[in-house]
C-alpha positions in Angstrom: 133.9 50.2 121.1 132.9 47.6 118.5 135.4 46.7 115.8 133.0 47.9 113.2 132.9 51.4 114.8 136.7 51.8 114.7 137.6 54.6 112.3 140.9 54.9 110.4 143.4 57.2 112.1 143.2 60.8 110.8 146.8 60.5 109.6 146.3 57.2 107.7 146.3 57.6 103.9 143.9 55.0 102.5 144.1 53.5 99.0 147.1 52.9 96.9 149.9 55.6 96.6 153.0 55.5 94.5 156.0 56.3 96.8 159.4 55.2 97.9 160.2 53.1 94.8 156.9 51.2 94.9 153.3 51.4 96.0 151.9 51.6 99.5 148.5 50.0 100.1 146.0 50.7 102.9 142.6 49.1 103.4 140.1 49.8 106.3 138.6 46.4 107.2 138.3 46.4 111.0 136.5 43.1 111.4 138.6 41.1 109.0 140.9 38.4 110.4 143.3 38.5 107.4 143.7 40.7 104.3 145.6 39.7 101.1 146.7 42.2 98.6 146.4 40.6 95.1 148.6 42.0 92.3 147.2 41.0 89.0 149.4 40.8 85.9 148.4 41.4 82.3 147.7 37.7 81.8 145.5 37.7 84.9 147.9 35.7 87.0 148.0 36.8 90.6 150.5 37.4 93.3 149.2 37.5 96.8 150.8 39.4 99.8 149.5 39.5 103.3 148.9 43.0 104.8 149.5 44.0 108.4 146.7 45.1 110.6 146.9 48.4 112.6 145.0 49.3 115.8 142.7 51.5 113.7 141.5 48.5 111.7 143.6 49.5 108.7 145.6 46.9 106.9 148.8 48.2 105.2 151.8 47.1 103.1 154.4 48.4 100.7 155.4 46.6 97.5 158.6 47.7 95.9 159.2 47.7 92.2 155.7 48.4 91.0 154.0 51.7 90.0 151.2 53.4 88.2 149.1 51.1 86.1 149.4 48.2 88.4 146.1 46.3 88.7 145.2 44.9 92.1 142.4 43.8 94.4 141.9 42.4 97.9 140.9 39.1 99.4 139.4 39.7 102.9 139.1 36.8 105.4 136.8 36.6 108.3 133.7 34.9 109.7 130.9 33.7 107.5 127.7 34.4 109.4 125.2 36.2 107.2 122.6 36.3 110.0 125.0 38.6 111.8 126.0 40.7 108.9 129.3 38.9 108.4 129.9 37.8 104.8 133.6 37.4 104.5 134.6 35.2 101.6 138.3 35.3 100.4 137.2 33.7 97.1 135.9 37.1 96.1 138.5 39.4 94.7 137.4 42.9 95.9 137.9 46.4 94.6 139.6 49.0 96.8 137.0 51.5 98.0 139.7 54.1 97.5 140.7 53.0 94.0 141.3 56.0 91.8 140.8 54.1 88.6 138.9 50.9 87.8 139.4 48.7 84.7 137.4 45.8 83.4 133.7 44.9 83.7 131.5 42.4 85.5 130.8 39.0 84.1 127.2 38.6 85.2 127.3 34.9 84.5 130.5 34.4 86.6 130.9 33.8 90.3 130.1 37.3 91.5 127.8 36.3 94.3 129.4 35.6 97.7 126.9 32.7 98.2 125.9 29.7 96.2 123.2 30.5 93.7 119.8 30.1 95.3 121.4 29.5 98.7 122.2 32.8 100.5 123.4 31.1 103.6 126.0 29.0 101.9 129.3 30.6 100.7 130.5 30.0 97.2 134.3 29.3 97.2 134.8 29.7 93.4 137.5 32.3 92.6 136.0 35.4 91.1 139.2 36.8 89.6 138.1 36.5 86.0 134.6 37.9 86.6 135.2 41.2 88.3 136.7 44.6 87.6 140.1 45.5 89.1 141.5 48.5 90.9 144.4 50.4 89.2 147.2 52.3 90.8 147.3 55.9 89.7 150.2 58.3 90.3 149.6 61.8 91.6 149.5 64.4 88.8 148.7 68.1 89.0 145.0 69.1 89.3 143.1 70.9 86.5 143.2 74.6 86.1 140.8 76.3 88.5 138.1 78.5 87.1 139.3 82.0 86.9 136.2 83.5 88.6 134.1 81.2 90.8 130.4 81.8 90.3 128.5 83.2 93.3 125.4 81.2 94.2 123.0 84.0 93.2 124.6 84.2 89.7 124.5 80.4 89.1 122.5 78.8 86.4 122.8 75.0 86.3 122.7 72.8 83.2 122.2 69.1 84.0 124.3 67.0 81.5 124.8 63.3 80.8 128.5 63.0 79.7 127.8 60.1 77.4 124.6 61.2 75.8 125.3 64.8 75.3 127.9 64.4 72.5 127.1 61.0 71.1 125.4 62.6 68.1 127.2 65.9 68.1 128.1 66.6 64.4 131.1 68.8 65.3 132.7 66.5 67.8 135.2 64.0 66.3 133.6 60.6 66.2 136.2 58.9 68.5 135.5 61.5 71.2 131.8 61.4 71.2 130.2 60.2 74.5 133.4 60.9 76.5 135.0 63.3 78.9 137.0 64.6 76.0 133.9 65.1 74.0 132.3 67.3 76.6 135.4 69.4 76.8 135.6 69.8 73.0 135.5 73.5 71.8 132.2 73.1 69.9 130.6 71.9 73.1 132.0 74.5 75.5 131.2 77.2 72.9 127.6 76.1 72.9 127.4 76.2 76.7 129.0 79.6 76.9 126.8 81.1 74.2 123.7 79.6 75.9 124.7 81.5 79.1 124.7 78.7 81.7 127.4 79.1 84.4 127.6 75.5 85.7 127.3 72.0 84.3 125.9 69.4 86.7 127.1 66.0 85.5 125.0 63.0 86.0 127.1 60.4 87.9 130.7 60.1 86.6 132.0 58.1 89.6 132.6 54.6 88.3 129.3 52.7 88.1 128.0 49.3 86.9 124.7 48.0 85.6 122.3 45.9 87.7 122.1 42.2 86.9 118.4 42.4 86.0 119.1 45.1 83.4 121.9 43.1 81.8 119.5 40.2 81.6 117.2 42.3 79.5 120.0 43.4 77.2 120.0 46.9 78.8 122.4 49.0 80.8 122.3 51.5 83.6 122.6 54.6 81.5 122.1 57.3 84.1 124.9 55.9 86.4 123.1 55.9 89.7 124.8 52.7 90.7 128.2 53.6 92.0 131.0 51.1 92.6 134.0 53.4 92.9 133.7 56.7 94.8 137.1 58.0 93.7 137.3 56.7 90.1 136.1 58.6 87.0 133.8 56.2 85.0 136.1 54.3 82.7 133.6 54.0 79.8 133.7 57.8 79.5 137.4 57.8 78.6 138.3 57.9 74.9 141.8 56.3 75.2 142.0 53.7 77.9 141.1 52.5 81.4 144.4 52.0 83.1 144.4 55.5 84.7 143.9 57.4 81.4 140.3 58.2 82.6 141.8 60.3 85.4 143.9 62.4 83.0 141.0 62.8 80.5 138.6 63.9 83.3 141.1 66.5 84.4 141.5 67.8 80.9 137.7 68.1 80.5 137.5 70.1 83.8 140.3 72.4 82.5 138.5 73.0 79.2 135.2 73.8 81.0 137.0 76.1 83.4 138.7 78.0 80.6 135.2 78.6 79.2 134.1 80.0 82.5 131.9 77.1 83.3 131.9 75.3 86.7 131.7 71.5 87.1 129.3 70.1 89.6 129.0 66.4 90.2 125.9 64.4 90.8 127.2 62.0 93.5 125.6 58.8 94.7 126.9 58.1 98.2 123.5 56.8 99.5 124.0 53.2 98.1 126.4 51.2 96.0 126.1 49.0 92.9 126.3 45.8 95.0 122.5 46.0 95.6 120.9 43.9 98.3 122.7 41.0 100.1 121.7 38.6 97.3 123.4 40.8 94.7 127.0 40.8 93.5 129.9 41.0 96.0 132.5 43.3 94.3 133.9 45.5 97.1 132.1 46.8 100.2 130.1 43.8 101.1 133.1 41.5 101.1 135.2 44.0 103.1 132.7 44.5 105.8 129.0 44.1 105.1 127.8 45.2 108.5 130.2 48.1 108.6 129.4 49.7 105.2 125.7 49.0 105.0 122.6 49.7 107.1 121.1 46.4 108.3 117.8 45.6 109.9 117.8 45.4 113.7 118.1 41.6 113.5 121.1 42.0 111.1 119.5 39.6 108.7 118.6 42.0 105.8 119.7 45.3 104.3 117.8 48.3 105.6 116.9 49.9 102.3 115.8 53.6 102.2 117.1 54.2 98.7 115.0 51.7 96.7 118.2 50.3 95.3 118.8 47.3 97.6 121.2 48.8 100.1 121.9 52.0 102.0 125.4 53.2 102.9 125.7 53.6 106.7 127.3 57.0 107.2 126.6 56.7 111.0 129.7 54.4 110.9 132.8 56.7 111.3 134.8 54.7 108.8 132.1 55.1 106.1 131.7 58.8 107.0 135.5 59.1 106.4 135.1 57.4 103.0 132.5 60.0 101.9 134.5 63.0 103.1 137.8 61.7 101.7 136.0 61.2 98.3 134.6 64.7 98.3 137.9 66.3 99.1 139.7 64.2 96.5 137.3 65.3 93.7 137.8 69.0 94.7 141.6 69.0 95.4 142.8 66.5 92.8 140.1 66.5 90.1 139.2 70.2 90.3 135.4 70.0 90.6 133.4 73.0 91.9 130.5 71.4 93.8 128.3 68.4 94.4 124.6 67.5 94.1 123.9 64.7 96.6 121.5 62.1 95.3 119.0 61.0 97.9 120.7 63.2 100.5 118.4 62.3 103.3 119.9 58.8 103.4 123.3 60.3 104.3 122.0 62.0 107.4 120.3 59.1 109.1 121.7 58.0 112.4 122.5 54.5 113.7 118.8 54.0 114.4 118.0 55.0 110.8 116.4 58.2 112.0 116.8 61.5 110.0 119.3 63.6 112.0 119.9 67.2 111.1 122.8 67.3 113.6 124.4 64.4 111.7 128.3 64.5 111.7 128.3 64.6 107.9 126.6 68.0 107.9 128.9 69.3 110.5 132.0 67.9 108.7 131.0 69.5 105.4 130.3 72.8 107.0 133.6 72.9 108.8 135.9 71.5 106.1 138.2 74.1 104.6 138.5 72.1 101.4 134.8 72.1 100.8 134.2 75.6 102.0 134.1 77.1 98.5 132.2 74.2 96.9 128.6 74.4 95.9 126.6 71.9 98.0 123.2 70.8 96.7 120.8 68.2 98.2 118.2 66.1 96.5 116.4 66.4 99.9 114.5 63.1 100.0 114.8 59.3 100.0 112.2 56.6 100.2 112.5 55.8 103.9 110.4 57.1 106.9 110.3 60.9 107.0 112.5 60.9 103.9 111.0 64.0 102.4 113.1 66.9 103.8 112.7 69.7 101.3 113.8 73.0 103.0 115.4 71.3 106.0 119.1 71.1 105.1 120.1 74.4 106.5 122.8 77.0 105.9 125.4 76.2 103.2 123.1 73.9 101.3 121.0 74.5 98.2 118.2 72.0 97.5 116.2 70.7 94.6 112.8 72.2 94.9 110.1 69.9 93.6 107.4 72.1 94.9 108.5 74.7 92.3 108.4 72.0 89.6 104.9 70.8 90.5 103.4 74.3 91.0 104.7 75.6 87.7 103.6 72.6 85.7 100.2 72.7 87.2 99.8 76.4 86.5 100.5 76.1 82.8 98.4 73.0 82.2 95.4 74.7 84.0 95.3 72.4 87.0 95.8 74.9 89.8 93.6 76.5 92.5 94.4 80.2 92.0 97.8 81.8 92.0 98.8 82.0 95.7 101.4 79.1 95.6 102.7 80.3 92.2 103.6 83.6 93.8 105.4 81.9 96.6 107.4 79.8 94.1 108.2 82.7 91.8 109.8 84.6 94.7 112.1 81.9 95.9 109.9 79.7 98.2 110.4 81.6 101.4 108.1 79.1 103.1 110.8 76.5 102.6 114.1 78.3 102.9 113.8 81.6 104.8 113.5 80.2 108.3 117.0 78.6 108.1 118.5 82.0 107.2 119.1 81.2 103.6 118.2 83.4 100.6 116.2 82.5 97.5 119.3 81.1 95.7 119.0 78.1 98.0 116.1 76.9 95.9 117.2 74.9 92.9 114.2 75.6 90.7 113.6 73.1 87.9 110.8 72.1 85.5 112.4 69.0 84.2 115.4 66.8 85.2 117.0 63.6 84.0 114.2 61.7 85.9 110.9 62.3 84.1 109.7 63.9 80.9 111.9 66.2 78.8 110.4 69.7 78.3 109.2 68.8 74.8 107.6 65.6 76.1 106.0 67.5 79.0 103.9 69.3 76.4 103.5 66.3 74.1 102.3 63.4 76.3 99.6 63.0 78.9 101.0 59.6 80.0 104.3 57.8 80.1 105.4 55.5 77.3 108.2 53.3 78.9 107.6 50.0 77.1 111.2 50.0 75.9 112.4 49.5 79.5 111.0 46.0 79.6 108.7 46.5 82.6 105.3 46.6 80.7 105.2 50.4 81.3 104.9 49.9 85.0 108.0 51.8 85.9 108.4 55.6 86.1 106.2 58.2 87.7 102.4 58.4 87.0 102.1 61.9 88.4 103.7 63.8 85.5 101.5 66.9 85.6 101.9 67.1 81.8 99.5 68.1 79.0 99.8 66.9 75.4 98.1 70.0 74.0 95.4 67.9 72.4 97.2 65.0 70.8 99.3 62.2 72.4 102.8 62.1 71.0 104.3 63.5 67.8 102.0 65.1 65.2 102.1 67.1 62.0 99.2 69.2 63.1 100.5 72.8 62.9 98.1 74.1 65.6 99.2 71.5 68.1 102.9 72.0 67.3 102.6 75.8 67.7 100.8 75.4 71.0 103.5 73.0 72.2 106.3 75.4 71.4 104.4 78.2 73.2 103.9 76.1 76.3 107.5 75.1 76.3 108.5 78.7 76.1 106.1 79.6 78.9 107.6 76.9 81.2 111.2 77.9 80.4 110.4 81.6 80.9 108.8 81.0 84.2 111.9 79.0 85.3 114.3 81.7 84.3 112.3 84.7 85.6 111.7 83.2 89.1 113.9 83.9 92.1 116.2 81.1 92.9 118.8 79.1 91.1 117.5 77.7 87.8 118.4 74.3 86.5 117.9 73.4 82.8 118.0 69.8 81.6 120.5 69.5 78.8 118.9 69.5 75.4 115.6 71.0 76.6 116.4 74.2 74.8 116.9 72.1 71.6 113.6 70.3 71.8 115.0 67.0 72.9 112.4 64.2 73.1 112.5 60.7 74.7 109.3 59.8 72.9 107.3 59.8 76.1 109.7 57.7 78.1 109.8 59.3 81.6 112.3 56.8 83.1 115.0 56.4 80.5 117.6 55.3 83.1 118.3 52.1 81.1 118.3 53.6 77.6 121.8 54.2 76.3 120.5 54.7 72.8 119.3 57.5 70.5 116.1 57.6 72.7 118.1 59.3 75.4 120.9 61.0 73.5 120.8 64.7 72.6 119.8 65.1 68.9 121.5 68.3 67.7 119.6 68.3 64.4 116.5 69.6 66.2 118.1 72.9 67.0 116.7 74.7 63.9 113.1 73.6 64.6 113.4 74.7 68.2 115.4 77.9 67.6 112.5 79.9 69.2 113.1 78.1 72.5 116.8 78.2 72.5 116.8 81.9 71.6 114.4 82.7 74.4 116.6 80.7 76.8 119.7 82.6 75.8 117.9 85.9 76.1 116.6 85.3 79.6 119.8 83.8 80.9 121.5 87.0 79.7 118.8 89.0 81.5 119.5 87.1 84.7 123.2 87.7 84.4 122.7 91.5 83.9 119.9 92.2 86.4 120.2 91.7 90.1 116.4 91.8 90.3 116.2 88.3 89.0 119.0 87.0 91.3 117.5 87.7 94.7 120.1 87.5 97.5 117.3 88.0 100.1 113.6 87.4 100.3 111.3 90.3 99.4 108.2 90.8 101.4 106.7 93.8 99.7 108.7 96.3 101.7 107.9 100.0 100.9 110.5 101.9 98.9 111.3 105.2 100.6 111.8 108.4 98.7 114.8 110.7 99.1 113.3 112.2 102.3 112.8 108.8 103.9 109.1 108.7 103.5 107.1 106.0 101.7 107.1 106.6 97.9 104.0 104.6 97.4 106.0 101.8 95.6 107.2 98.5 97.0 110.1 96.3 96.0 107.6 93.5 95.3 103.9 93.8 94.3 101.3 91.6 92.7 98.7 92.7 90.2 95.7 90.9 88.7 94.8 93.1 85.8 93.5 96.3 87.4 95.3 99.4 88.6 95.6 98.2 92.2 97.5 95.5 93.9 95.8 92.1 94.3 93.3 92.1 97.2 92.7 89.1 99.5 89.6 88.2 97.5 91.8 87.9 94.4 94.2 85.5 96.2 91.2 83.4 97.2 89.9 83.2 93.6 90.6 79.5 92.6 89.8 80.3 89.0 92.4 83.0 88.6 94.9 82.3 85.8 96.6 85.7 85.5 99.3 87.1 87.7 101.4 90.2 87.4 104.7 90.3 89.3 106.3 93.8 89.9 109.9 93.9 91.0 111.9 97.0 91.8 115.2 98.1 93.3 115.0 99.4 96.9 116.1 102.9 95.7 114.1 106.1 96.1 114.8 107.4 92.5 112.4 105.8 90.1 114.1 107.5 87.2 117.4 105.7 87.8 116.5 102.4 89.4 115.5 99.1 87.7 112.0 97.7 87.7 110.1 95.1 85.8 106.5 93.9 85.5 106.0 90.3 84.5 102.7 88.9 83.4 102.0 85.2 83.7 98.7 84.4 81.9 97.8 80.7 81.7 94.3 81.1 80.4 93.6 80.0 76.8 91.8 83.2 75.9 93.2 86.8 75.7 92.8 89.0 78.7 93.0 92.8 79.0 95.1 94.2 81.9 95.8 97.7 83.0 99.5 98.7 83.3 99.8 100.2 86.8 100.5 103.9 86.9 100.9 106.4 89.7 104.0 105.6 91.8 104.7 102.3 90.0 105.8 103.5 86.6 105.6 106.2 84.0 105.9 103.8 81.0 106.5 100.2 80.0 108.4 98.5 77.2 108.0 94.9 76.2 111.5 93.4 76.6 110.6 89.7 76.0 107.6 87.5 75.7 106.7 83.9 74.8 104.2 84.6 72.1 104.5 84.9 68.4 106.2 87.7 66.5 103.9 90.7 66.4 101.6 89.6 69.1 102.8 92.4 71.5 103.4 96.0 70.7 107.0 97.2 70.1 106.4 100.8 71.1 106.8 102.3 74.6 103.5 102.0 76.5 102.2 104.7 78.8 101.4 103.7 82.4 97.7 103.3 82.9 97.2 102.0 79.4 95.3 98.8 78.9 97.2 95.9 77.3 95.8 92.8 75.8 97.6 89.6 76.8 97.2 86.8 74.3 96.2 83.4 75.7 98.9 81.4 77.4 101.8 83.8 77.5 104.6 85.3 79.7 105.2 89.0 79.0 108.3 90.8 80.5 107.9 94.6 80.6 110.7 96.9 81.6 109.4 99.8 83.7 110.3 103.3 82.8 
C-alpha cells in the first residue's frame, strides 16, 4: 500500500473539536514528513506546534486553554518534486479541509502560489500568513429543527435559489439581512416560497468558496460559487453578523426557518474540484497537504487530469478523499440539517484510479448504504467534460438526475424546431427511455427548462443569441446552443405584440414543465420575469444583472399566477406525480374486462388515438395527452386531457368521446382571458385551440 492510499481510521475524528478543556486537532496528510499546527492570534502573530503522526497518516495534537473562535492553519513539510506530484512547501499556511468555518479572504497579489512566479518548478519560500484565509474552531451546537413532514420524491418541486442574489433587492427584507442566510430565512421570503407552492429550495453552492484569480484581475467575482475551498464551512460572505463561526449559527437558523415553512433545503455541492485550480494556481489547502493524494494527475504525474474544466479534479478513488466527501455529506445532514444534495458534475466523482467512469464506484455504494444519508434526496448533474462524461440516466437506484433531454426537447417544441412530437411525448411522461431500465420511476427525472447556467425564462423568449460582453471575454463564453427564440425582436422592446407573445411563450414553457411527469425544477425569479439582459453565463456577475428584481412581479403576475395554480394542481393530483411509468395499459371495468380506456393515450385532433403515421409526421405541432386513474369507474376516477399546440395558427380538435369521457371542463390554459370557453364541453365536440397554447381539460 502506498502512503497516499492510506485512509484515516474509521474511528479517527478529523478537523478541530472542542474537548477536554481545549481543542483537539487532526489532519490527514499521509505523505508529509512533518506537520505544524499554527495558532493565529488577532494581531496575526502565530504560535506553531508540531503534531504527531499516526499509522493511518493522521497527524494529531491537543492544545489546552483555547476554544471556539480560535483561528488556525497548518504548515505541511515534505518533498518538493512537482514532477512526481509532491508540492510540499511549509511556507504556505494551509486551511484545514475539515474546517467548519473560514474567515478572511485571499490576497491575490500576495504569496499564494507554492512556486516562484513564472517558475512552477521552483518553490517560493515567502510566508503566506497574511495573504490567505484561516480556519476557525467551531464548538458543537444543536442542529436545526427538522422538517415536520419530509417531502416524498414524487411530491417534490424544486426551486433553484442563489442565497445572495435572491434577497439583495427584496423590499421587505431588512437591508442588513439582504443577500444573507438570514435574508433567505426571513418571513417575507419563506411566505413567498410557501405561497408559490414549491416544496424544496436547491441552494447554489453555500460551501465556502473563492474567486478565481483571472476574475479578480478583471474586477469580477465568482458569483455562483462553483469554486469550493471548504467542504464543511458555510460561505462566510452569506453571514450577516460575522465570520468567526457566526456563519454556522446563521445557516442553522435559516434551515430552521425554511423547515418551519414546510420547505426542504437541498444543497448544490461541488466535490468534483476545488478553488485551487490547476497546479499553477493558488496553494491554500489541498495541494499543499498532498497534491498527488487529493487531485487526479496525468499518468506521468506532471499535470492535473482535468475532467471538470476548472483546472483540477478531486480524486475520489483515493480512500482518504472519499472519506472527506462522505464525512462532509454526513456533517451537513446531521449537524446543519439539510435534506439533500445536488452533485455538480457528478460523473467526476465516480471515476476510478484510471479516470474511467465506474458505476460500481465506492462512492455510490457508500451513499446507498449510509444510514445518515438514507433519507436525503440525492440528485446528480450526470455529466462532466471528460471522456464518456455524459451519463444521463445511468446513476441508478436512489438517484435523481438533471434531465437536459427534457430541457432541449421542450425548448425546441415551443420554438418550432422539432421533428414531430414523438420525443416530446417521451419527455412529458417521465423519460422512460432514460430511467425505467434501472428500476426508477418518473420522479427520478429532474425536469427543467432553465437553470442558473443559461438564459432565464424571460431571456429564453427574448433573445436569439447570448449577450455576455459584461463578463470580459468578448462574448466568447457561455453556450451557443440556447434553443431560444426572441419572438421577433432581439432584447427588450415596447412593442405590445412582441411582449404579449413572450408572456405567452413563457407561460407555455412553464406549463409544460409543471404538467410533465417527473420532478420539476424552477429557477428562482423565473415566475417573476427575471432577466439577465441576455447574459447566459452570469457566473461572475454579482450585480443587479443577476439579482432577483422583485419590482417585476406585477408585470409578470400572469406567469406567477399560472405557476402557483399548476403547482397546486400537482400537489392535489397524483396523475401529475407519477410513481411509475405508464405504458398505455388498458383500464378494466368492474367485471375485469377492458373498458376501452387506457391510463395513458395520445390524440392528434381527431376522435381516435394517434396512429403510427401521425407519430412519423415531422410537421406535427399539436399533441393531446390523456391521463386517467387505473380505476374501472369513470364517474369517480380522475382524468385529464392536456393539449400542447405549438403552431402559430389556431387548430380545431375533437374532444374524444366514447369510453374516454362524457364531458370536459377547461381548468387552466396559457392563453389570454376569454380565449377558451368557460362552460362544460360535451365529449365529441370540436374545440378551437388558439395558436401557441397549452390547455388543461378536466375529464367528466
